[in-house]
Structure formats: C-alpha cells, structure tokens
C-alpha positions in Angstrom: 53.3 -6.8 19.9 51.4 -6.7 16.6 48.6 -4.1 16.6 45.0 -5.1 15.9 44.8 -3.3 12.6 47.9 -5.1 11.3 46.6 -8.4 12.7 43.4 -7.9 10.7 45.3 -7.3 7.5 47.6 -10.2 8.0 44.7 -12.5 8.6 42.9 -11.2 5.5 46.1 -11.9 3.6 46.0 -15.6 4.6 42.7 -15.8 2.8 43.8 -13.8 -0.2 46.7 -16.2 -0.7 44.3 -19.2 -0.4 42.0 -17.6 -2.9 45.0 -17.2 -5.2 45.6 -20.9 -5.0 41.9 -21.5 -5.7 42.0 -19.2 -8.7 45.1 -20.8 -10.1 43.6 -24.3 -9.8 40.6 -23.0 -11.7 42.9 -21.7 -14.4 44.8 -25.0 -14.4 41.5 -26.9 -14.8 40.6 -24.6 -17.8 43.8 -25.5 -19.5 43.6 -29.2 -18.9 40.1 -29.2 -20.2 41.5 -27.6 -23.4 44.3 -30.1 -23.9 47.1 -27.7 -22.7 48.7 -29.8 -20.0 51.8 -27.7 -19.8 49.8 -24.5 -19.1 47.8 -26.5 -16.6 51.1 -27.7 -14.9 52.4 -24.1 -14.7 49.2 -22.9 -12.9 49.0 -26.0 -10.7 52.5 -25.2 -9.4 51.5 -21.6 -9.0 48.6 -22.8 -6.8 51.0 -24.7 -4.6 53.2 -21.6 -4.2 50.2 -19.6 -3.2 49.2 -22.1 -0.6 52.8 -21.9 0.8 52.4 -18.2 1.0 49.2 -18.5 3.0 50.9 -21.0 5.3 53.8 -18.6 5.8 51.5 -15.7 6.8 49.7 -18.1 9.1 52.9 -19.3 10.7 54.1 -15.7 11.1 50.9 -14.8 12.9 51.1 -17.9 15.2 54.8 -17.3 15.9 53.7 -13.9 17.2 50.9 -15.2 19.4 48.1 -14.4 17.0 45.2 -16.7 16.1 44.5 -17.3 12.4 40.8 -16.9 11.6 39.9 -18.6 8.4 37.0 -17.3 6.4 35.1 -18.6 3.4 37.0 -18.8 0.1 34.8 -17.7 -2.8 34.8 -19.6 -6.0 36.6 -17.9 -8.9 34.0 -16.3 -11.2 36.0 -15.8 -14.4 35.1 -16.8 -17.9 38.0 -17.7 -20.2 37.1 -17.1 -23.8 40.6 -17.6 -25.2 43.8 -19.1 -24.0 45.4 -15.7 -23.2 42.5 -14.5 -21.0 43.6 -16.5 -17.9 47.2 -15.1 -18.3 46.0 -11.5 -18.2 43.6 -12.3 -15.2 46.6 -13.9 -13.4 48.6 -10.7 -13.9 45.8 -8.5 -12.6 45.5 -10.8 -9.6 49.2 -10.7 -8.8 49.1 -6.9 -9.0 46.2 -7.0 -6.6 48.2 -9.2 -4.2 51.2 -7.0 -4.5 49.1 -3.9 -3.6 47.6 -5.8 -0.6 51.1 -6.6 0.7 52.2 -3.0 0.2 49.2 -1.9 2.2 50.2 -4.1 5.1 53.8 -2.8 4.8 52.7 0.8 4.7 50.7 0.4 7.9 53.5 -1.5 9.6 55.8 1.4 8.7 53.4 3.9 10.1 53.2 2.2 13.5 56.9 1.1 13.5 56.2 -2.6 13.4 59.7 -3.5 12.2 59.3 -7.2 12.7 56.3 -7.3 10.3 58.1 -5.1 7.9 61.1 -7.5 7.8 58.7 -10.4 7.3 57.0 -8.6 4.4 60.4 -7.8 2.7 60.5 -11.3 1.4 57.0 -11.1 0.0 57.7 -7.8 -1.7 60.6 -9.4 -3.6 58.5 -12.5 -4.3 55.7 -10.5 -5.7 58.1 -8.7 -8.1 59.1 -12.2 -9.3 55.5 -13.4 -9.5 54.5 -10.4 -11.7 57.5 -10.8 -13.9 56.9 -14.5 -14.4 53.3 -13.9 -15.6 54.4 -10.9 -17.7 57.0 -13.2 -19.4 54.4 -15.9 -20.0 52.0 -13.3 -21.5 54.9 -12.1 -23.8 55.7 -15.7 -24.8 52.1 -16.4 -25.6 51.8 -13.1 -27.6 54.9 -14.1 -29.6 54.2 -17.8 -30.1 50.6 -18.6 -29.1 48.8 -17.7 -32.3 50.9 -20.3 -34.2 49.8 -23.9 -33.5 53.4 -25.2 -33.5 54.5 -22.3 -31.3 51.7 -23.0 -28.9 52.6 -26.6 -28.8 56.2 -25.8 -28.0 55.3 -23.2 -25.4 53.0 -25.8 -23.8 55.9 -28.3 -23.8 58.1 -25.7 -22.1 55.5 -25.0 -19.4 55.2 -28.7 -18.7 58.8 -28.8 -17.5 58.2 -26.4 -14.6 58.7 -28.1 -11.3 57.6 -27.0 -7.8 60.2 -25.4 -5.5 59.2 -24.6 -1.9 59.7 -21.0 -0.7 63.0 -20.0 0.6 61.7 -17.9 3.5 62.5 -19.4 6.9 60.5 -18.3 10.0 61.6 -18.8 13.6 
C-alpha cells in the first residue's frame, strides 16, 4: 500500500508533468510566431511527451487503488526576449522535474516502497535523456544560431523530429 505522503507527491507530479506540457506548448507558440516552425515542432513533441508522462503517473496511481486529484494548471509566465531564452528555461524546468522525481524516490526509499521506486526508475533514466536533449539543443544553438544560415539549418533539423510514445509499460 502506498503511503499518504508518497500519494501526495505522485499526485502533485501529475500536475507538474501537465504544466510541463503547457510550458512547452507556450514555447512552441513563441517559435511559430517567430517563423521557426522546426523549433516549434520540437517543443510541440516535447509537450506530447510530457502529457504521456502525466498519464503514466496517473495510471500508476490508479493501478494502485489511488484517486488522481487534478488541480489548476497555471499559465506559463515567461518572457522570451531572444530565441535561446526558451531553451535555457526548458533546461531549468527539466532540472526542476528531475529533482521532483528524485524527491519522490528518496521518500519511497525511506519507507521501503519498492514498487514506487521501480516505477520511478524509468523516469529517472528518462529525465537524464530529457536534460541531455535540451543541453544538446542549447549547444547546437550556441554553435549555429547566431548565423542566419546556421539557424535555418538547425530549424530544418528540428522540423524532422517525430513523436515516439514512451516505452514504459504498466500492468
């Protein structure tokens, strides 16, 4: 049985993942408004992945007899003054999500909730991938974004990203 304090954190994580999707849609909209459809595509797919993550947390809770309590999702309040600002904001946000998942894992470890720890193992690996993807994008932008041709080619590259559903399977 999942303890109340872990249940609370899992439920909060559902909303954090949904906010992530909301944030990435906001970033996607910023890029589309600025003619960077490839950047927009990259973040739109990122938003889809975050919604999948929210659904996986919700499904895990439901599979363990817990009710999911949705709360209000705040609108993103970020101002993007240059094309690289959203990239850095995305990295900060991914680091925040990583820490949030680590906090749940730490508590699950303390109370010997091995089932939740096993569930979170996938997310810990996924967050490493999420942070690396954004770090790579920041590096590419740093290397090529200041040149209009480089920005154009990077935008074209990002337009080729396709959605892939998560590989985590829950019973």
